[in-house]
LOTI-574596 format. One record per residue (C-alpha): residue number from 1; x, y, z. Coordinates in Angstrom, 3 decimals, always signed. Example, Ala and Ser with C-alpha at 12.3 -4.5 7.8 and 13.67 -1.06 7.14 Angstrom:
2
REC|1|+12.300|-4.500|+7.800;
REC|2|+13.670|-1.060|+7.140;
This chain:
359
REC|1|-110.314|-25.087|-29.337;
REC|2|-113.414|-23.694|-30.967;
REC|3|-113.700|-23.652|-34.688;
REC|4|-113.039|-20.240|-36.244;
REC|5|-116.681|-19.717|-37.144;
REC|6|-117.892|-20.113|-33.569;
REC|7|-117.816|-17.630|-30.733;
REC|8|-116.742|-18.674|-27.259;
REC|9|-119.478|-18.833|-24.691;
REC|10|-119.328|-18.063|-20.965;
REC|11|-119.884|-21.758|-20.298;
REC|12|-116.860|-22.704|-22.386;
REC|13|-114.764|-20.144|-20.560;
REC|14|-115.821|-21.487|-17.177;
REC|15|-115.011|-25.009|-18.370;
REC|16|-111.547|-23.896|-19.435;
REC|17|-110.966|-22.152|-16.128;
REC|18|-112.256|-25.073|-14.096;
REC|19|-110.642|-27.702|-16.268;
REC|20|-109.466|-30.931|-14.827;
REC|21|-106.800|-31.348|-12.199;
REC|22|-103.866|-33.661|-11.997;
REC|23|-105.067|-36.707|-10.103;
REC|24|-103.035|-39.034|-7.933;
REC|25|-103.667|-41.873|-10.382;
REC|26|-102.370|-39.886|-13.351;
REC|27|-99.303|-38.792|-11.390;
REC|28|-98.553|-42.365|-10.325;
REC|29|-98.964|-43.524|-13.932;
REC|30|-96.524|-40.879|-15.160;
REC|31|-93.867|-41.620|-12.573;
REC|32|-94.452|-45.362|-12.968;
REC|33|-93.841|-45.155|-16.725;
REC|34|-90.683|-43.133|-16.146;
REC|35|-89.315|-45.537|-13.531;
REC|36|-90.104|-48.548|-15.718;
REC|37|-88.384|-46.969|-18.723;
REC|38|-85.298|-46.057|-16.681;
REC|39|-85.127|-49.577|-15.263;
REC|40|-85.232|-51.138|-18.723;
REC|41|-82.776|-48.611|-20.097;
REC|42|-80.217|-49.428|-17.417;
REC|43|-80.601|-53.219|-17.333;
REC|44|-81.293|-54.259|-20.935;
REC|45|-78.683|-54.186|-23.654;
REC|46|-75.915|-56.240|-25.272;
REC|47|-74.901|-57.002|-21.687;
REC|48|-77.980|-57.719|-19.548;
REC|49|-77.613|-56.738|-15.911;
REC|50|-79.701|-57.694|-12.891;
REC|51|-81.968|-54.934|-11.626;
REC|52|-80.907|-55.476|-8.011;
REC|53|-77.246|-55.017|-8.832;
REC|54|-77.983|-51.917|-10.918;
REC|55|-80.038|-50.415|-8.080;
REC|56|-77.214|-51.036|-5.602;
REC|57|-74.725|-49.429|-7.995;
REC|58|-76.903|-46.334|-8.235;
REC|59|-77.314|-46.143|-4.457;
REC|60|-73.570|-46.521|-4.062;
REC|61|-73.209|-43.206|-5.874;
REC|62|-75.329|-41.374|-3.292;
REC|63|-73.129|-39.319|-0.928;
REC|64|-72.844|-40.979|+2.459;
REC|65|-73.776|-44.449|+1.223;
REC|66|-71.372|-47.268|+0.536;
REC|67|-73.045|-50.320|-0.973;
REC|68|-71.363|-53.203|-2.717;
REC|69|-73.327|-53.848|-5.927;
REC|70|-71.506|-57.071|-6.688;
REC|71|-70.845|-55.890|-10.247;
REC|72|-67.469|-56.290|-11.851;
REC|73|-65.491|-53.174|-12.750;
REC|74|-66.381|-53.374|-16.477;
REC|75|-70.089|-53.720|-15.604;
REC|76|-69.854|-50.756|-13.254;
REC|77|-68.336|-48.734|-16.076;
REC|78|-71.214|-49.747|-18.364;
REC|79|-73.703|-48.338|-15.854;
REC|80|-71.836|-45.220|-14.720;
REC|81|-70.245|-44.080|-17.961;
REC|82|-72.498|-45.360|-20.737;
REC|83|-76.062|-46.286|-19.823;
REC|84|-76.869|-43.845|-17.018;
REC|85|-75.774|-40.691|-18.904;
REC|86|-77.610|-41.960|-21.982;
REC|87|-80.815|-42.645|-20.065;
REC|88|-80.678|-39.239|-18.376;
REC|89|-80.129|-37.542|-21.742;
REC|90|-83.074|-39.484|-23.179;
REC|91|-85.276|-38.332|-20.300;
REC|92|-84.274|-34.696|-20.796;
REC|93|-84.644|-34.678|-24.575;
REC|94|-87.913|-36.609|-24.607;
REC|95|-89.404|-34.435|-21.872;
REC|96|-88.335|-31.240|-23.626;
REC|97|-89.641|-32.247|-27.067;
REC|98|-92.995|-33.480|-25.750;
REC|99|-93.343|-30.439|-23.477;
REC|100|-92.587|-28.139|-26.408;
REC|101|-95.100|-30.012|-28.546;
REC|102|-97.852|-29.631|-25.943;
REC|103|-97.010|-25.930|-25.590;
REC|104|-97.080|-25.370|-29.360;
REC|105|-100.422|-27.145|-29.668;
REC|106|-101.891|-25.007|-26.912;
REC|107|-100.451|-21.759|-28.249;
REC|108|-101.519|-22.398|-31.848;
REC|109|-104.701|-24.257|-30.870;
REC|110|-103.803|-27.032|-33.271;
REC|111|-103.230|-30.695|-32.312;
REC|112|-100.830|-31.135|-35.245;
REC|113|-98.383|-28.414|-34.185;
REC|114|-94.954|-29.562|-33.059;
REC|115|-91.594|-27.991|-32.156;
REC|116|-90.366|-28.134|-35.757;
REC|117|-93.204|-25.894|-36.958;
REC|118|-91.123|-22.712|-37.225;
REC|119|-88.192|-24.240|-39.086;
REC|120|-86.204|-25.510|-36.103;
REC|121|-85.363|-28.797|-37.827;
REC|122|-84.343|-27.146|-41.088;
REC|123|-82.234|-24.504|-39.339;
REC|124|-80.497|-27.047|-37.131;
REC|125|-79.902|-29.329|-40.099;
REC|126|-78.302|-26.523|-42.098;
REC|127|-76.116|-25.442|-39.181;
REC|128|-74.914|-28.983|-38.536;
REC|129|-74.317|-29.569|-42.242;
REC|130|-72.144|-26.460|-42.537;
REC|131|-70.153|-27.429|-39.430;
REC|132|-69.560|-30.960|-40.718;
REC|133|-68.635|-29.903|-44.254;
REC|134|-66.142|-27.407|-42.823;
REC|135|-64.537|-30.195|-40.813;
REC|136|-65.422|-28.703|-37.446;
REC|137|-66.877|-31.835|-35.839;
REC|138|-63.729|-33.084|-34.131;
REC|139|-64.624|-32.244|-30.540;
REC|140|-66.814|-34.072|-28.067;
REC|141|-69.535|-33.011|-25.699;
REC|142|-69.331|-29.317|-24.844;
REC|143|-66.342|-28.798|-27.167;
REC|144|-68.069|-30.193|-30.259;
REC|145|-68.971|-27.304|-32.604;
REC|146|-71.622|-29.299|-34.487;
REC|147|-74.284|-29.000|-31.716;
REC|148|-73.407|-25.318|-31.339;
REC|149|-73.861|-24.740|-35.065;
REC|150|-77.132|-26.678|-35.045;
REC|151|-78.391|-24.642|-32.092;
REC|152|-77.476|-21.372|-33.805;
REC|153|-79.160|-22.478|-37.021;
REC|154|-82.341|-23.430|-35.173;
REC|155|-82.522|-20.075|-33.398;
REC|156|-81.880|-18.185|-36.644;
REC|157|-84.711|-20.129|-38.280;
REC|158|-87.131|-19.273|-35.470;
REC|159|-86.087|-15.626|-35.565;
REC|160|-86.565|-15.457|-39.334;
REC|161|-89.987|-17.103|-39.031;
REC|162|-91.084|-14.578|-36.418;
REC|163|-89.822|-11.658|-38.496;
REC|164|-91.516|-12.895|-41.659;
REC|165|-94.683|-13.716|-39.748;
REC|166|-94.940|-10.227|-38.291;
REC|167|-94.320|-8.648|-41.674;
REC|168|-97.293|-10.616|-42.984;
REC|169|-99.541|-9.792|-40.036;
REC|170|-99.827|-10.803|-36.405;
REC|171|-101.975|-13.913|-36.755;
REC|172|-100.894|-17.456|-35.947;
REC|173|-101.655|-18.410|-39.557;
REC|174|-99.076|-15.879|-40.817;
REC|175|-96.509|-17.232|-38.371;
REC|176|-97.077|-20.833|-39.417;
REC|177|-96.900|-20.005|-43.117;
REC|178|-93.711|-18.036|-42.499;
REC|179|-92.272|-21.078|-40.726;
REC|180|-93.072|-23.270|-43.714;
REC|181|-91.418|-20.792|-46.091;
REC|182|-88.292|-20.421|-43.936;
REC|183|-87.997|-24.200|-43.508;
REC|184|-88.258|-24.738|-47.270;
REC|185|-85.597|-22.127|-47.954;
REC|186|-83.179|-23.531|-45.356;
REC|187|-83.737|-27.087|-46.588;
REC|188|-82.869|-25.937|-50.107;
REC|189|-79.697|-24.326|-48.753;
REC|190|-78.782|-27.541|-46.968;
REC|191|-79.318|-29.563|-50.145;
REC|192|-77.041|-27.190|-52.064;
REC|193|-74.304|-27.500|-49.443;
REC|194|-74.576|-31.301|-49.513;
REC|195|-74.421|-31.451|-53.292;
REC|196|-71.268|-29.354|-53.149;
REC|197|-69.719|-31.659|-50.528;
REC|198|-70.832|-35.174|-51.385;
REC|199|-68.056|-36.747|-49.322;
REC|200|-69.836|-35.882|-46.051;
REC|201|-73.372|-36.882|-47.026;
REC|202|-73.274|-40.071|-44.949;
REC|203|-72.039|-38.235|-41.843;
REC|204|-74.653|-35.508|-42.227;
REC|205|-77.514|-37.947|-42.680;
REC|206|-76.322|-39.930|-39.686;
REC|207|-76.737|-36.760|-37.616;
REC|208|-80.067|-35.867|-39.219;
REC|209|-81.591|-39.274|-38.415;
REC|210|-81.057|-38.646|-34.718;
REC|211|-79.065|-40.365|-32.020;
REC|212|-78.792|-40.403|-28.252;
REC|213|-75.134|-41.090|-27.728;
REC|214|-73.118|-39.515|-24.945;
REC|215|-69.439|-39.051|-24.231;
REC|216|-70.165|-38.901|-20.508;
REC|217|-72.174|-36.304|-18.612;
REC|218|-71.387|-33.316|-20.811;
REC|219|-74.474|-33.694|-23.019;
REC|220|-76.953|-34.069|-20.123;
REC|221|-75.277|-31.102|-18.425;
REC|222|-75.682|-29.062|-21.600;
REC|223|-79.343|-30.000|-21.951;
REC|224|-80.447|-29.581|-18.319;
REC|225|-80.708|-25.757|-18.102;
REC|226|-82.756|-25.547|-21.302;
REC|227|-85.150|-28.212|-20.068;
REC|228|-85.550|-26.473|-16.714;
REC|229|-86.170|-23.092|-18.349;
REC|230|-88.770|-24.535|-20.729;
REC|231|-90.508|-26.514|-17.981;
REC|232|-90.686|-23.609|-15.517;
REC|233|-92.071|-21.128|-18.063;
REC|234|-94.601|-23.458|-19.695;
REC|235|-95.830|-24.729|-16.326;
REC|236|-96.194|-21.093|-15.275;
REC|237|-98.530|-20.467|-18.239;
REC|238|-100.469|-23.744|-18.218;
REC|239|-103.651|-22.136|-16.861;
REC|240|-103.396|-19.326|-19.425;
REC|241|-103.151|-21.910|-22.209;
REC|242|-106.445|-23.400|-21.008;
REC|243|-108.085|-19.986|-21.329;
REC|244|-106.530|-19.388|-24.763;
REC|245|-108.224|-22.574|-25.941;
REC|246|-111.587|-20.772|-26.008;
REC|247|-110.292|-17.902|-28.131;
REC|248|-108.175|-14.756|-27.933;
REC|249|-111.113|-12.376|-27.540;
REC|250|-112.506|-14.254|-24.561;
REC|251|-109.034|-14.490|-23.008;
REC|252|-108.520|-10.757|-23.462;
REC|253|-111.882|-10.062|-21.813;
REC|254|-110.576|-11.882|-18.737;
REC|255|-107.537|-9.630|-18.505;
REC|256|-105.016|-11.854|-20.293;
REC|257|-102.731|-10.744|-23.127;
REC|258|-102.979|-13.529|-25.722;
REC|259|-100.230|-12.256|-28.033;
REC|260|-97.775|-11.836|-25.199;
REC|261|-98.573|-15.231|-23.693;
REC|262|-98.310|-16.939|-27.059;
REC|263|-95.008|-15.235|-27.858;
REC|264|-93.420|-16.174|-24.521;
REC|265|-94.596|-19.797|-24.684;
REC|266|-93.544|-20.311|-28.303;
REC|267|-90.143|-18.613|-27.915;
REC|268|-89.206|-20.577|-24.786;
REC|269|-90.488|-23.842|-26.271;
REC|270|-88.514|-23.178|-29.438;
REC|271|-85.388|-22.565|-27.357;
REC|272|-85.825|-25.892|-25.567;
REC|273|-86.517|-27.776|-28.797;
REC|274|-83.509|-26.156|-30.471;
REC|275|-81.282|-27.302|-27.608;
REC|276|-82.647|-30.852|-27.855;
REC|277|-82.101|-30.965|-31.617;
REC|278|-78.564|-29.609|-31.300;
REC|279|-77.617|-32.422|-28.906;
REC|280|-79.380|-35.409|-30.501;
REC|281|-80.106|-34.486|-34.109;
REC|282|-83.573|-34.566|-35.616;
REC|283|-85.939|-36.871|-33.726;
REC|284|-89.403|-36.354|-35.126;
REC|285|-92.965|-36.937|-33.949;
REC|286|-92.225|-36.971|-30.201;
REC|287|-93.991|-33.644|-29.788;
REC|288|-97.110|-35.074|-31.419;
REC|289|-97.219|-38.670|-30.167;
REC|290|-96.815|-38.026|-26.450;
REC|291|-99.021|-34.942|-25.886;
REC|292|-101.846|-36.325|-28.023;
REC|293|-101.771|-39.683|-26.243;
REC|294|-101.824|-37.945|-22.855;
REC|295|-104.694|-35.756|-24.060;
REC|296|-106.750|-38.772|-25.137;
REC|297|-106.181|-40.705|-21.898;
REC|298|-106.084|-38.027|-19.204;
REC|299|-107.856|-35.004|-20.681;
REC|300|-107.042|-31.833|-22.588;
REC|301|-106.506|-29.426|-19.675;
REC|302|-102.963|-28.076|-19.783;
REC|303|-102.763|-28.369|-16.005;
REC|304|-102.766|-32.116|-16.630;
REC|305|-101.271|-32.220|-20.115;
REC|306|-98.068|-30.278|-19.421;
REC|307|-96.698|-32.196|-16.389;
REC|308|-97.722|-35.585|-17.789;
REC|309|-96.134|-34.783|-21.163;
REC|310|-92.869|-34.216|-19.310;
REC|311|-93.045|-37.600|-17.574;
REC|312|-94.343|-39.688|-20.457;
REC|313|-92.141|-37.868|-22.966;
REC|314|-89.002|-38.819|-21.085;
REC|315|-90.185|-42.420|-20.719;
REC|316|-91.073|-42.642|-24.421;
REC|317|-87.649|-41.408|-25.513;
REC|318|-85.779|-43.818|-23.234;
REC|319|-87.807|-46.752|-24.595;
REC|320|-87.352|-45.588|-28.187;
REC|321|-83.607|-45.352|-27.624;
REC|322|-83.604|-48.806|-26.027;
REC|323|-85.319|-50.165|-29.124;
REC|324|-82.865|-48.385|-31.411;
REC|325|-79.799|-49.840|-29.702;
REC|326|-81.048|-53.400|-29.231;
REC|327|-83.259|-54.320|-32.192;
REC|328|-80.284|-54.754|-34.555;
REC|329|-77.527|-55.282|-32.003;
REC|330|-74.597|-55.053|-32.167;
REC|331|-75.523|-52.445|-34.800;
REC|332|-77.563|-49.422|-33.707;
REC|333|-80.605|-48.106|-35.542;
REC|334|-80.987|-44.298|-35.664;
REC|335|-83.593|-43.306|-33.102;
REC|336|-85.262|-41.008|-35.610;
REC|337|-86.170|-44.093|-37.633;
REC|338|-87.840|-45.672|-34.590;
REC|339|-89.905|-42.581|-33.778;
REC|340|-90.852|-42.184|-37.443;
REC|341|-92.120|-45.782|-37.620;
REC|342|-94.399|-44.995|-34.695;
REC|343|-95.121|-41.366|-35.474;
REC|344|-96.031|-41.465|-39.154;
REC|345|-99.146|-43.672|-38.774;
REC|346|-99.948|-41.923|-35.480;
REC|347|-99.842|-38.570|-37.269;
REC|348|-102.278|-39.876|-39.877;
REC|349|-104.699|-40.920|-37.122;
REC|350|-104.404|-37.538|-35.405;
REC|351|-104.948|-35.774|-38.722;
REC|352|-108.132|-37.735|-39.296;
REC|353|-109.565|-37.272|-35.801;
REC|354|-108.597|-33.595|-35.578;
REC|355|-110.950|-32.805|-38.456;
REC|356|-113.869|-33.671|-36.177;
REC|357|-112.330|-32.358|-32.967;
REC|358|-113.534|-29.184|-31.296;
REC|359|-110.837|-27.621|-29.151;
């Protein structure tokens, strides 16, 4: 992205339009990372399982195939009912958060933007806190009201940020500042609710720190449509995001509608991020770590960045979850702590390099 005091040139526009394309090597790297992460997620744990047996168990679930994996019934249950749904949920959540992060960074032309920018985390946290303090968290999966309350809170936060941003003008700066104000207000509300209900503080903070725990396939089923919607829309606009990187005026001169494109991308990305947060709690930095790493290694074109962020984001989340559930076994570390350990210093590096970076 060009600095505000520079005007886009025809050469920069042509570069954005030409961009770089997704190469076979990059695609293989993305799928290879995903396959490796899934393999580790299914085989490593308190009970280590042989990869060959796990592969046979997975193939045995394919319609029309009947393969004896050689696993005992308890080991089969570990794969089918615990690890596989958890790995799939990790893939979906990681892909959605990293995809939303890449979309936010393209829409706002800022490498530090992430899905929590418009108060999603604060809104979800407040919604979950209210649900827990009211004693509503007795269900599981699709019947658990805590994710529903978190999702509603996240969407309310985004809506309030948009409304406040438009009242203050139509610039991205106004929208970001509105998001900061809304997030601060909702965080204050959450603190007040917690101080009035100190008996649930531990349960609330356990949710806030993030977790990828499933009660079967209900959570992946809940997350899948939101991931698909976010992926389809953002992939549809990946070329437009490349053009937006040279400035709104230049994009408008080429027949695009920058405000409309930005609104669609941000709203859909916020919806996907809100769904991810409602299912797993607050897992920070994924939307910064993965897209920025992909950008450094494979290039900044969104035609490359978006699909690779999906692949590497899912792989990153599965590996982070594997670390969270094995590093202190039999105890389990909140996954938000793992991503924060990685993300906080990474964010500092990005902050330093972005000062010299010309987008």
